[in-house]
C-alpha positions in Angstrom: 0.0 0.0 0.0 1.2 3.5 -0.8 0.0 7.0 -0.4 -0.2 9.8 -2.9 -0.8 13.3 -1.5 -1.6 16.6 -3.2 -1.2 19.6 -0.9 -2.4 23.1 -1.1 -4.6 23.1 -4.3 -5.7 26.7 -4.5 -9.1 27.4 -5.8 -11.5 30.4 -5.9 -15.1 29.2 -5.4 -18.5 30.3 -4.2 -19.5 28.1 -1.3 -21.3 29.2 1.9 -24.6 29.8 3.5 -24.6 33.5 3.0 -26.0 35.0 -0.2 -22.9 37.2 -0.4 -20.6 34.2 -0.5 -22.4 33.0 -3.6 -21.8 36.3 -5.3 -18.4 37.3 -4.1 -16.7 34.0 -3.6 -13.7 33.1 -1.5 -10.2 31.5 -1.7 -10.0 27.9 -0.7 -7.3 25.4 -0.1 -7.7 21.6 -0.7 -5.4 18.9 0.5 -5.9 15.3 -0.7 -4.5 12.0 0.2 -5.2 8.6 -1.4 -4.1 5.2 -0.5 -3.7 2.5 -3.2 -1.6 -0.5 -4.0 1.4 1.0 -5.9 3.4 -2.2 -6.2 2.6 -2.7 -9.9 3.4 0.9 -10.9 6.7 0.7 -9.0 7.6 -2.2 -11.3 6.1 -1.2 -14.6 6.9 2.5 -14.5 3.5 3.0 -16.3 1.1 5.8 -15.5 -1.8 3.5 -16.2 -0.9 1.4 -13.2 -1.1 4.1 -10.6 -3.3 7.0 -9.4 -2.7 9.9 -11.7 -2.5 13.1 -9.6 -3.6 15.1 -12.6 -6.9 13.2 -12.6 -7.2 13.8 -8.8 -6.6 17.5 -9.3 -9.3 17.6 -12.1 -11.8 16.0 -9.8 -11.2 18.5 -7.1 -11.4 21.5 -9.5 -14.7 20.1 -11.0 -16.4 19.5 -7.7 -15.2 22.8 -6.2 -16.8 24.6 -9.1 -20.3 23.4 -8.1 -21.7 25.8 -5.5 -22.7 24.3 -2.1 -23.8 25.7 1.2 -21.6 23.4 3.2 -18.0 22.2 2.6 -19.0 18.8 3.9 -21.2 18.4 0.8 -18.3 19.3 -1.5 -15.9 16.9 0.3 -18.4 14.1 0.0 -18.7 14.7 -3.8 -14.9 14.8 -4.2 -14.6 11.5 -2.3 -17.5 9.8 -4.2 -16.0 10.9 -7.6 -12.6 9.5 -6.7 -14.0 6.1 -5.8 -16.2 6.1 -8.9 -13.5 7.0 -11.4 -10.3 5.5 -9.9 -10.8 1.8 -9.0 -7.4 1.2 -7.4 -8.0 3.8 -4.6 -8.6 2.0 -1.3 -8.9 5.0 1.0 -9.1 8.8 0.4 -9.0 11.8 2.7 -9.9 15.3 1.6 -9.5 18.5 3.7 -11.2 21.7 2.4 -10.3 25.0 3.9 -12.0 28.3 3.5 -9.3 31.0 3.8 -10.2 34.2 5.7 -13.8 33.0 6.5 -16.4 35.7 7.2 -17.0 34.8 10.8 -16.3 38.1 12.5 -12.8 37.6 13.7 -9.2 37.3 12.7 -9.3 33.6 11.5 -6.8 32.3 8.9 -9.0 29.4 7.8 -11.7 26.9 8.7 -11.2 23.3 7.6 -13.4 20.3 7.2 -11.8 16.9 6.7 -13.5 13.7 5.6 -12.3 10.2 4.7 -13.8 7.3 2.8 -12.7 3.7 2.4 -13.6 1.2 -0.3 -15.7 -1.7 0.9 -14.0 -5.0 0.3 
């Protein structure tokens, strides 16, 4: 088993419960980690035998572009899409952070983190 991580994917998106958040948008940071059997790709040196991080990045960008009130809903969509499109992934964890959230204080970011495992 091996782990592939993508850290600090920067995205501008329009999530949030406030009407203004849907109009103005915010900066987001996404961190992603997937676990898969990387034994074959370590031997074959073939991109088709591993988890392509370009594909992971595309999933994150696509799902972040769909407006949601809650980051939990976005995270669930990201995880579901990974498991739908990349069969060798056994476990995935996604952390989505809203930078400088509008919560009436000096807060750098709020983060939600969710994980999903493939059923055997």
